[in-house]
NUVOZA-908138 format. One record per residue (C-alpha): residue number from 1; residue in three letters; chain; x, y, z. Coordinates in steps of 0.001 Angstrom, whole numbers. Layout:
residues N
k  r  c  X  Y  Z
NUM  Ala  A  X  Y  Z
...
This chain:
residues 85
k  r  c  X  Y  Z
1  Met  A  12783  14847  -6378
2  Asn  A  16239  13376  -5788
3  Pro  A  17139  12563  -2188
4  Val  A  20006  14437  -553
5  Cys  A  21612  13447  2724
6  Ile  A  22805  16205  5063
7  Ser  A  24080  15968  8621
8  Leu  A  22223  17912  11282
9  Pro  A  23161  18575  14876
10  Pro  A  20996  16818  17473
11  Ile  A  17594  18475  17758
12  Glu  A  14898  18282  20381
13  Ala  A  11718  16340  19725
14  Glu  A  8945  18296  18029
15  Lys  A  11352  20880  16615
16  Ala  A  11225  21754  12924
17  Val  A  14266  22040  10667
18  Glu  A  14127  24424  7737
19  Val  A  16302  23638  4723
20  Ser  A  16852  26066  1834
21  Val  A  18003  24619  -1470
22  Arg  A  19118  26732  -4443
23  Val  A  18856  25085  -7872
24  Asn  A  19765  27151  -10933
25  Gly  A  19320  30346  -8947
26  Gln  A  15867  29426  -7628
27  Thr  A  15560  28924  -3865
28  Asn  A  13178  26347  -2433
29  Val  A  12524  26020  1288
30  Phe  A  11581  22716  2892
31  Asn  A  10439  22180  6468
32  Tyr  A  11209  18925  8247
33  Arg  A  10284  17680  11694
34  Val  A  11766  14738  13569
35  Glu  A  9622  13430  16383
36  Leu  A  10520  10875  19016
37  Phe  A  7636  8586  19949
38  Arg  A  7864  6547  23150
39  Trp  A  6608  2984  23063
40  Glu  A  4901  3452  26414
41  Asp  A  2542  5968  24779
42  Trp  A  1748  3977  21618
43  Trp  A  2547  274  22003
44  Phe  A  -34  -2101  23460
45  Pro  A  1504  -5569  23845
46  Pro  A  1095  -8231  22592
47  Glu  A  568  -6475  19235
48  Pro  A  3606  -5983  16997
49  Arg  A  5329  -2607  17318
50  Ala  A  4746  -2081  13600
51  Glu  A  1046  -1645  14400
52  Ser  A  1984  1165  16770
53  Val  A  3998  2880  14030
54  Lys  A  996  2643  11695
55  Arg  A  -1191  4306  14355
56  Ile  A  1362  7085  14922
57  Ile  A  1510  7886  11212
58  Ala  A  -2277  7726  10755
59  Ala  A  -2852  10077  13705
60  Tyr  A  -206  12618  12674
61  Asp  A  -1012  16132  11431
62  Arg  A  -2108  15886  7767
63  Asp  A  -53  18985  6898
64  Trp  A  3051  16811  7307
65  Gln  A  4104  13921  5061
66  Leu  A  6012  10858  6250
67  Met  A  9617  10956  5032
68  Gln  A  11609  8462  7088
69  Ile  A  11181  6000  9931
70  Gly  A  14213  5703  12181
71  Thr  A  15682  2638  13813
72  Pro  A  13636  1659  16865
73  Asp  A  15201  1059  20251
74  Glu  A  13799  -161  23560
75  Lys  A  12454  3297  24470
76  Gly  A  10833  4326  21190
77  Ile  A  11239  5338  17572
78  Ser  A  12055  8529  15686
79  Ile  A  10027  9513  12634
80  Met  A  10765  12345  10200
81  Phe  A  8019  14296  8442
82  Arg  A  8107  17032  5771
83  Arg  A  5589  19879  5622
84  Ile  A  3336  19611  2570
85  Arg  A  3211  22826  549
């Protein structure tokens, strides 16, 4: 599948985004979810934050596939998942 970049308005954590794509007259629907994870809930210093991200992904609902890891800041990190069909 070729990646496509689209701009979305800001969404709240744990909200799903549904995208419909029409290719040659056939419509496909994809569900995406962007979640914001706070370091205070997942990071246990002195371990690297990357270990926290690994734990987040491993513990996430198996009906959702990792799509993108956002840029971390001091408060946390955003991660985007796509529903597996």
